[in-house]
C-alpha angles and dihedrals in degrees: 000000000000113000112243119249108263120240113285096216121051117225091254095052118098122257118258093259139055118196126202119193097356089190098035109162096223120102087228114100115187127199130182114193096182100040101134150030099222117136123196109258092238090063095053109202096324084247094294131127123237093261092058092044091054094047131092093269090071102043146348102276112229096000097107093050092050092047093049094046093044091050090053092048092050097036086237136149114262127189119191127191106214102190121093119264085232090071091053128329108240092200096058128078100264096237095047121111090246096055093085110020126203092190125033113189101307098340124098113216104216094191091056098049097095108019109165121222089251092052091048090050090052091054090049093045097047103034114014100040099044092048093053092041089056090052089050091050092052093046092047090052091052090051091052090050091049089239116157115236131209108184122213121181107198121210140153133218137205121258089229127027124185088346095306118119118226114216098193121099092195136009133203114210130195143143123199100355117051100168097112096028094056093044091051093044091054091049092049093048090050088061086077097213103073138085101217122199119217101210087341138163082010138006127218118246138158089249098051105029137050112175100059096043092044102041104021110032098032091054096041092241122154104249148164136191104221120202121191121189109254099228088062095056103029093108137040094259093054092044092051092049092052093044090054093045096047096044089054094046096043089049090052095053098038095089092053091057103038116066 
């Protein structure tokens, strides 16, 4: 008999979600799929040194701080996913090749070189699935309360990727439904000091993304995946500036999206 795979998360390790203001009255609902760098104790460091584990390959630098601060400014619900995207990427379909990467940009991930199907299933079962289930529970509760929801998935991106510079300071991403993305893009462009990417540096699709198709499109919620360049939000001053900017802009477009 083959021994079963032991539990991935120990009883004293945190769950794969952290919620702020579960019943926040704002229509804004903020999620951050790549909020942290935590790795389950059983996986060690995935063979990486502290520098790699603090870098952009492990998480979206600055995104969690902006999400948390923006939620506080808007009195909105925020849900953060604290485990590293190198364990399992919570914004990828769980059976896609990019869900558990063996190479991220130029960095080999030793602990992901020979992940068995059972080990991959454990990562999905204990991190990916509970995180998205918690989002579903919160959204279902809002629906029962009759509370409008405007979904924002907050991410950050590197100034340079695979040697190619990225000129955008912020990007608005969407797929089939551009209501919120276009409204926010117009507000950002009107600021006059930003290079705004329209589905840049990425675009949302069913093959490459999970959160927006699953929680936004499938429910018919107005939504946007918002990407901020990491050098702009890597420190407290940059994070504060973007929290202030976004709280002002989201407040200004809210009435056009909520009947």
